[in-house]
C-alpha positions as CSV (number, residue, x, y, z in Angstrom):
1,M,-16.9,18.8,-4.2
2,R,-14.1,20.7,-2.4
3,P,-10.4,19.4,-2.3
4,E,-10.6,19.1,1.3
5,E,-13.7,17.1,1.1
6,A,-11.9,14.7,-1.3
7,L,-9.1,14.5,0.9
8,L,-11.3,13.8,3.9
9,A,-12.6,10.9,1.9
10,L,-9.1,9.5,1.5
11,R,-8.4,9.8,5.3
12,E,-11.4,7.8,5.8
13,V,-10.3,4.7,3.9
14,L,-6.6,4.6,4.9
15,E,-5.3,1.9,7.0
16,D,-2.3,2.0,9.7
17,E,0.0,0.6,7.3
18,D,-0.7,2.7,4.4
19,K,1.5,5.8,3.2
20,V,0.4,8.9,1.6
21,I,2.8,11.2,-0.4
22,V,1.5,14.7,-1.0
23,D,2.7,16.6,-4.0
24,L,3.4,20.4,-4.0
25,G,0.5,22.5,-5.3
26,D,-2.6,24.1,-4.1
27,H,-4.0,20.7,-2.7
28,T,-1.0,20.5,-0.3
29,I,-2.6,23.3,1.7
30,A,-6.0,21.3,1.4
31,A,-4.1,17.8,2.5
32,A,-2.5,19.8,5.6
33,K,-6.0,21.3,6.5
34,V,-7.5,17.7,6.7
35,G,-4.7,16.2,8.6
36,L,-2.8,14.6,6.0
37,D,1.0,14.8,6.5
38,P,2.5,16.5,3.5
39,D,5.9,15.6,4.5
40,G,7.5,12.9,2.2
41,G,6.5,14.6,-1.0
42,T,8.9,16.7,-3.3
43,G,9.6,20.3,-3.9
44,A,9.0,19.7,-7.7
45,L,5.5,20.1,-9.0
46,G,4.5,16.5,-10.1
47,G,7.7,14.9,-8.7
48,S,5.9,13.0,-5.9
49,M,4.7,10.7,-8.5
50,S,7.9,9.2,-8.9
51,V,8.8,9.6,-5.2
52,A,5.7,7.3,-4.6
53,L,7.1,4.5,-6.7
54,G,10.1,4.4,-4.3
55,H,7.8,4.1,-1.3
56,C,6.0,1.2,-3.1
57,L,9.2,-0.7,-3.7
58,G,10.3,0.0,0.0
59,T,7.0,-0.9,1.9
60,D,6.4,-4.5,3.3
61,G,2.6,-3.7,3.3
62,G,-0.3,-1.3,2.8
63,R,-1.1,1.0,-0.1
64,V,0.9,4.0,-1.4
65,Y,-1.3,7.0,-2.0
66,C,0.3,9.8,-4.2
67,V,-1.7,12.8,-4.0
68,V,-1.1,15.2,-6.9
69,G,-2.8,18.0,-8.6
70,D,-4.0,17.8,-12.2
71,G,-1.2,20.1,-13.2
72,G,1.6,18.0,-11.5
73,F,0.0,14.8,-13.0
74,F,0.1,16.2,-16.6
75,M,4.0,17.5,-15.8
76,H,4.8,13.9,-14.9
77,L,2.9,11.9,-17.0
78,H,5.7,9.6,-17.9
79,T,5.6,8.1,-14.3
80,L,2.3,6.2,-15.6
81,A,4.1,4.7,-18.2
82,T,6.7,3.2,-15.8
83,V,4.2,1.9,-13.8
84,A,2.4,0.4,-16.7
85,Q,5.5,-1.4,-17.8
86,N,6.3,-2.7,-14.2
87,R,2.8,-3.3,-12.9
88,D,3.9,-6.1,-10.6
89,R,6.4,-3.9,-9.0
90,F,3.7,-1.3,-8.2
91,E,0.9,-3.2,-7.3
92,N,0.3,-1.2,-4.2
93,L,0.2,2.2,-5.7
94,T,-3.0,4.4,-6.0
95,V,-2.4,7.8,-7.6
96,V,-5.2,10.2,-6.4
97,V,-5.4,13.4,-8.6
98,V,-7.1,16.4,-7.5
99,T,-8.5,17.7,-10.6
100,D,-9.7,21.4,-11.0
101,A,-8.6,21.9,-14.5
102,A,-6.5,24.8,-13.5
103,W,-2.8,25.9,-12.8
104,G,-3.8,27.2,-9.4
105,M,-0.5,28.2,-8.2
106,T,0.1,30.6,-11.2
107,G,-3.2,32.2,-11.5
108,G,-5.7,29.6,-12.4
109,Q,-5.1,29.3,-16.1
110,E,-6.7,26.3,-17.7
111,N,-4.6,23.4,-17.8
112,P,-4.9,20.0,-19.9
113,A,-7.6,18.5,-17.6
114,V,-10.0,20.9,-19.3
115,H,-10.1,18.6,-22.3
116,T,-8.2,15.4,-21.1
117,S,-9.2,13.1,-18.2
118,P,-6.4,11.8,-16.0
119,A,-8.4,8.6,-15.5
120,D,-9.0,8.3,-19.1
121,I,-5.3,8.4,-19.8
122,A,-4.6,6.0,-16.7
123,R,-7.2,3.4,-18.2
124,S,-5.3,3.6,-21.6
125,M,-2.1,2.5,-19.9
126,G,-3.8,-0.4,-18.1
127,F,-4.8,1.0,-14.9
128,N,-7.5,-0.8,-13.4
129,P,-9.4,0.6,-11.6
130,A,-9.0,4.0,-13.1
131,E,-12.3,5.9,-11.9
132,T,-13.6,9.4,-11.7
133,A,-15.4,10.7,-8.5
134,E,-17.5,14.0,-8.4
135,S,-19.0,13.6,-5.0
136,V,-17.6,12.6,-1.7
137,E,-20.0,9.6,-1.9
138,E,-18.5,8.6,-5.2
139,A,-14.9,9.2,-4.0
140,L,-15.4,6.9,-0.9
141,E,-16.8,4.2,-3.2
142,V,-13.9,4.6,-5.8
143,L,-11.1,4.7,-3.0
144,K,-12.6,1.3,-1.5
145,R,-12.5,-0.5,-4.9
146,C,-9.0,0.8,-5.5
147,R,-7.6,-1.1,-2.7
148,K,-7.6,-4.2,-4.7
149,K,-4.1,-5.5,-5.8
150,G,-2.8,-3.6,-8.7
151,P,-1.9,0.0,-9.6
152,S,-4.8,2.3,-9.6
153,L,-5.9,5.9,-10.3
154,V,-8.6,8.0,-8.6
155,E,-9.5,11.5,-10.3
156,M,-11.3,13.5,-7.8
157,R,-13.0,16.1,-9.7
158,C,-13.0,19.2,-7.4
159,R,-14.1,22.9,-7.5
160,P,-11.1,25.3,-7.8
161,I,-9.2,25.7,-4.7
162,T,-9.9,29.2,-3.7
163,F,-8.3,29.4,-0.3
164,L,-5.0,30.8,-1.5
């Protein structure tokens, strides 16, 4: 699936009280193209994962969705450990990883997602659910399952972003 299709699936499951934090990266453009406001993220690749934790603590309802590329995910992987150690404080968090296995902003070199799945890492840290979607239909199903209480991660395996 294309990144825009994955993020349209996210838009479809959002409820009024939900908050979306969009990280810096190629997927930021995809998010803007489908009407997800990229405001509220950060200027540091992957830094939105920590920003999302603050939103989880400061919200009275709804889920906080952090949309991050696989490159940013691996740069701030330690954030998952913080969530795992404090599950009850971040029970309204869903990390959405747009995975294309490339460092898109620097020329498309392979990144760790070529050999390591963000969903596998999240499961090893106790995220449940931590699932992978490879089609729009799977993305919708997985995102709906992730609305349950507790931190979750959805890995959206996408074709490389080519509109830059």
